[in-house]
Structure formats: C-alpha cells, structure tokens
N, C-alpha and C positions, 0 to 999 in steps of 0.2 A: 517109137512113140505110140502110146496107147490110143486105140480107136475110141473116140467119145461118141456114145449113142445119145439119141434124143431122149430116151428114158432116163439116162444118168442126169442129163442136164435138167430135166423136168423134176427129178427127185430133189436135186440140189436147189432148184428154184423154190419148191415147196417147203424145204427145210429152212431156208434163209430168208426168202422173200425177195431175193435179188433178181434182177432182170435176166432174160434168157442169155443175152450175149455176155453179160458179166459172168454167169454161171459157166458158160461154155469156155470162156477164156481162163477161168480159174481152173477148171478141169484140165485144160490143155496144159497150163502151167504146172499143175500137180501131177502131170502124166497119168491122169485117171484116178488118182488117190483121192477118194471122196473126203476123207477127214482133213487132208492137206488142203484141199480146195476150199473147205469151210474156213480154215485158218487163213488162207490167202484173202478171202472176202472179209474176214474180221480185221485183218490188218489194213485193208483198204479203208474200212470204216474208221479205223483209228487215225489214219492219215487225214481223212476228210474231217473228222472231229476236231483234230488239232488245228486245222486251218480255219475252222468256223467256231472256234471256242468263244470268240469275242462278239459273235453276232447275236442280235436280239431275237428271242424265241417267244414272242407274246401271243402268237396265234396257237391254235391247237384244239384239243377236245377235252372237255371236263365231264368225267363219268362218275356217277354215284351208283353204288351197289349196296345191297342189304343181304345179310345172310338168310338161310332158310328159316331160321327161328325168329326173324325180325327183332333180334336182340342187339345187333351190331351193324354199323354201316361204315363205309369208307368213301371218300371222294379222292380221285387222283385227277390231275390234268397232265395230259400227254402233250407237251409243247413243241411247236416247230416254228419255222420262220414265216411262212406264208399261208394265207387263207385257202389257196389252191390245194396245198397238201392236207390242211386241216379238213377239208371236205372230201377227201378221197376215201372211198369205201374201205380200202385195205388199212388205211391209217386208223379210221375209227374202230374198225374190227380189232386191230392190235390194242388200242386204248381200252376196249372193253375186256379183252383177254387179260391184260395187265391189271385191270381193276379187279377181276376175279381173284388173281393172285394176292393183290393187296389186302383183301378182306382177312387174310390170315395173319397180318402183322400189325403192330402197334405204332410203328414209326417209319419214317421214309428210309432211314439208313438200313434197317433190317430188310425192308421190302427190296431195295436195290440189290441187296446180297442174295435174294431169294432165287432158287432155281427156276428156269423158264425155257423149256424146250431144249434141254441139253446144255444150257449156259446160264449165266445169271442174268437178272433183269438188266443191270448195268451194261453188261456185255451185249445184250440184245439191243439196247438203245444205241450203242456204238455202231453195231452192225447195221442197223437201219439208217444211222447217219450216212453211212457209205452207200447204202442202197438208194436212198431218196436224194442225197446230195444236200441236205439241210441239217442244221443243228437240231437234234431230237433229244429231248430230256424230260424227266418228271419234274414239273414246276411245283405244284401243290400236293400235299398229302394230308388229309384230315380224317380223323376217326371219331366215331360217336357210339357210345354204349348206353342203352336205356332198356327199361322193361318192354318198350315197343319203339322201333325205329322205322320210319318211312322216308322215301326219297322222292326227288323230282329233278328231271333234267330238262332244261329249257330247250326249245327248238334250235337246231344248229350246234348243240353241245357247247354253247358258250357260258352257260351258267348251270351249276348242279348244287343241289341242297340236300341236307339231311335234317330230320327233325325227330327229337326224342319225346316220347310221352311217358307218363308215370305209370301206366298200366295197359296190359293187353286186354282191352274190353271190346264188346261188340261196337263196331263202328270206328275202331281205332285206326284202321288202314286208311279209310277215307279221310279221317280228321287229320292224320299225319301227312297225307299227301297234300291237303288243302293248306296246312300251315307251311309246308315245304314250298308250295307255289307262292304263298305270301312272302316268305323269306327271299325267294328268288326275285320277286317283282319289287318289293319294297326296301331291300337292302338294309335291314336293321343293324345298328352298331352293336347291340347287345341283346340278351334275352330279356332283361328287366332293369329296373333302376340300379340294383346292387351290382350289376355287371358293368356299368359304365365307369370308365377310368375317372379318378378324381380329377385329373388334369384337364379332361374334356368338360367336366362339370364347371370347374373354375373358369375356364375359357368362356363357357356359355354365359355364366353370370356376369363376367366382365363385359362381354358383347352387349348383353341386355342393359347393363348400367350405363354404357356409352351411349346407346340409342335413347335411353330415358333422359340422360343429361341433355342431349341435343334437342330433345322435345321440351326441355325447360322444366322438368319435374324436379321437386325439392330433394336435396341430398338425403334427407332423413327418410324419404319414402323409397329410395332406390332399392334397398336390400329386399324388402317385402315384395315389391312389384317384380324384381328380377327372379325371385323364388317362384312366383307365379308363371312367369315365362318359362322357367326351367321345367315345370310340370308339363307344359305344352311340348317342350323339346322331348322329354321322355315318352310322351304319348305318340309322337311322330317317329321316334327313332329306336324304341325298344320293342321287340317282337310281340310280347304278350299284351302290351298296351296299344299297339297300333289298332286302328279301325280295320276290321276284317273286310278284305277286298271283295268277298262275295255278298257281304251285308254290312254296310258301314254303320249300321245302328248298333252294332256290338263290337266289342273289342275281340281280339284273338282269344284271350283268356276266357271271355264269356262264351264265345263260340265253342271252345273245347269243352267247357262245362255243360253246354247244352247237349253234348253227345253223351257224357257221363258226369254226374255231379262231382265225383271225386277225381276227375281227369285233370291233369296239368301238363303244360309244356315244360320239359326238364332241361332241354338244350337244343342247339342247332348248329350246323356248319354250313358255310356258303363259300363256293369257289367260283370266281368269274374270270373270263379271259377277254382280251381285247381292250 
C-alpha cells in the first residue's frame, strides 16, 4: 500500500474542492494514484447526483459578468438546495469562476460542455454535488450584447441584472449600473410596450373591463377606458417607461437621455433566486 502524504491530500483537495478525509480516502483507495483518486471522487459525485436528482435547487448565487470591452455580459445562477450552502464563500467563488467561463459562450449547452480545471463544467457540477452533498446545477444562463453593457448584483447574490445601452459614451458606466439596479428592484416584464406579449396585453384589458363593469361603467366606454389603464400598466411594468428609482420625476428613458441625448436602453436581462 502506498504511503499517502499530507501534501498529496492537500493537492487533491485544491484540485477537486473535496474535504480532507474524502481526499485521503480516495487516495488510499487509488493506492496513491492521483488521477485515479480524482476519478473516484467524480464517481462519488455521480452517485450523490443520481440520488438527489429530484431535489429542489431553488437557492444559490446569481452572478453577472461583463467582458473587458463592456460589449457583452452574462448572468448565470449556480443553484443548490439550501441557503446555508448558497452563502458559503467557496460556493460563491465557484459561481464567480464559472461566470467568467460563461462569458465566452452564447448558450447554456455550450457552456456546460466547456473545459473547466481539467474537466467540463457539467463534470465539475457533478463533482461538487459529491463534495457538498447537495444537488448543484446551473439554473439560469442569460446573455446580452450591446454597444455598452453594465451589470448589477444585489446583496446576497439573489438577483443579478444586465443592461445594454446604445452607445459607449461618457457616463455610460454609471447610467448602465443605475438602470441595472432599477431592473433588479422593479422587476419589469419587458423593455418597452413592444416587448410585452400580446396575451399579457389582452389579459390586462379584460381585467380592466371587468373592474369597470363592476363599477357600473357603460359598455360603450369600456374599451377606451381600458386602453387608458393599459398605458398605466406599461408605465409600471416596462423598464424604459418606469419612474426612475433615483428621481421619480423622470422615466428611465428620460434619465438615460439626460446622460447623453442620443442614448437609449437597448435591452436587459434579470435573474432572481428564491
């Protein structure tokens, strides 16, 4: 039997993130073969993952990252089962490291197949399921490209947002962050009126008409009054039309134009956990 040193155990721990005793036991089982020990730990992760496949993983960390040119951003959520794990520093570090990798990919499938520390991202998630003992998975993957992209992560990593602006002008970084904070706080359903699904619009008009009927309004007036209520719905629920949280006297669109007359919000992404 090969003698297992503390240095070897520590090396395996740093490579896999597994606990000291798990690493020592894997090295003993592998008779000191480092690569075999890694495989043993991966198989342990696969077994745990299979047992916990039907568990709910609604906790975790939502992380937003923007590239060096501020022309693209990504949000991923690294999901787990408990808030205790979600707040763990090692878990949050892993989420950030994975988000750095995600920046280079356009969809979740390609990201999961991407290399990460000698294995794929998907394999790393399985490994960490074995290490942590909870279901670990990528929940959300959202990408945004624009002439200027800014990001915001709400305290506790429960909400992350990206906002795209039409140009990289002086003040774009602050404006993008402000609007990203707006999206995090106010949870708009779309960028503007055009982005709202017709089924949502039809439902809101019907709700408004039902309320007006209960108030005794004449049937002939319902359509026009309901359309007026729809405008209020757009103002409350579409990002560019919402009142700006830092100055409610202007809309988000007006705030952005106060930074630069030609500036517009071109898109946003929002991921929330819990």
